[in-house]
Structures are given as structure tokens and as C-alpha cells.
C-alpha positions in Angstrom: 0.1 0.0 0.5 1.1 3.5 -0.7 1.6 6.1 2.2 -0.9 8.7 0.4 -3.7 5.9 0.4 -2.9 4.3 4.2 -2.9 8.3 4.8 -6.2 8.5 3.1 -7.6 5.6 5.4 -6.2 6.1 7.8 -8.5 10.0 7.4 -11.6 8.2 6.4 -10.7 5.8 10.0 -10.7 9.2 11.8 -13.8 10.6 9.7 -15.9 8.0 10.6 -14.4 7.8 14.3 -15.2 11.7 15.0 -18.3 12.1 13.1 -19.6 8.1 13.5 -20.8 6.1 10.9 -25.2 5.1 9.4 -24.7 2.3 12.0 -24.2 4.3 14.7 -20.0 4.2 16.6 -17.8 1.8 16.2 -15.2 2.8 19.1 -14.8 -0.2 20.4 -14.4 -2.2 16.8 -11.5 0.5 16.3 -10.7 0.3 19.8 -9.4 -3.8 19.0 -8.7 -3.8 15.0 -6.1 -0.7 16.1 -4.7 -1.1 19.6 -1.1 -0.9 18.9 -1.3 -0.2 15.1 1.7 2.6 13.8 -0.4 5.7 12.0 1.9 7.2 9.1 1.6 10.6 10.9 2.1 11.9 14.5 -1.1 13.5 14.3 -3.4 10.7 13.5 -2.3 8.9 16.1 -2.7 12.2 18.7 -6.5 11.9 16.7 -6.7 8.9 18.0 -5.6 9.0 21.1 -7.9 11.5 22.4 -11.5 10.0 20.4 -10.6 6.9 22.5 -10.3 8.4 25.3 -13.1 10.9 25.1 -15.5 9.9 27.4 -19.0 11.2 24.9 -19.7 9.2 22.6 -21.5 12.5 21.0 -19.6 13.9 17.9 -20.4 17.9 18.8 -18.8 17.3 22.5 -15.6 16.5 19.9 -16.1 19.0 18.0 -16.4 21.5 19.8 -13.2 20.1 22.8 -10.8 18.6 19.8 -9.0 21.7 19.0 -8.0 22.3 22.4 -6.7 18.7 22.7 -4.7 18.9 19.8 -3.9 21.6 20.7 -2.8 20.6 24.1 -1.3 17.6 21.9 0.6 19.4 20.0 -1.1 19.8 16.3 -2.1 23.2 17.2 -2.8 23.1 13.6 -4.7 20.3 12.3 -7.8 20.5 10.0 -10.0 18.6 12.0 -13.1 20.4 10.3 -12.5 18.1 7.8 -13.2 15.0 9.7 -16.3 16.0 10.4 -17.5 17.5 7.1 -17.2 14.2 5.2 -21.0 13.1 4.1 -21.2 9.7 7.2 -19.7 5.9 6.3 -21.4 2.8 6.0 -19.6 0.6 9.5 -18.9 -2.1 7.1 -16.7 0.3 5.3 -15.4 1.9 7.5 -14.3 -1.5 9.1 -12.6 -2.5 5.9 -11.0 0.2 5.9 -9.7 -0.7 10.1 -8.6 -3.9 8.2 -7.1 -2.8 5.2 -4.7 -0.6 8.0 -3.9 -3.2 9.8 -3.8 -5.9 7.0 -0.8 -8.5 5.9 -0.4 -6.1 3.1 0.2 -3.2 5.9 
């Protein structure tokens, strides 16, 4: 998998985690599948850790708090708004993207 396609898959997964999917939250699936995954960018890793540690499943609450949390982690200029602007993905698609990231060819 090329670095560009890996980065794009990561962005899709992170968007699904931030905004949710048409079928609801996928935090438990992501926690099980991506624990120990080595992210291509430090900002992606920080975002994943923030989302996983967030106490609420509300994307509105996450959207409100994400800029400050990313800034505290050293990423003040991360374009987090794009994560919430994407159309909601199907859960099955998001799970497939995670599988592609963690599969043997990744």
C-alpha cells in the first residue's frame, strides 16, 4: 500500500470515529482493531488517542473539545473540521478500512 493511500485510509477511519457512521459508533471495533497500530502521522495517532479517551459518544461534544485537545498535544493547525464534514460512512466500510490498515499487506 502506498503511503498516500495509507494516509487517506487513516483519514477515513478517523472521520468515521469523529463523526460516527450511519450505523452508530465504531469505537469498540476501532479500539480492538487499531490498538498498537503504527499511524503514518503523529497527528493521526494523537487524534486517535484523543477520540478513544473521549468520555462521550457525542460528535458535537468531540467537535467542541477537539481543537483544544489537539493543541495541547502539539497540533494547533490540524484541520479537524474536515473530519466532521465528510458524509457519514457505513460501518462495514469503516471496518474494511481498518482491516486494510492492519492487514498483512499494510
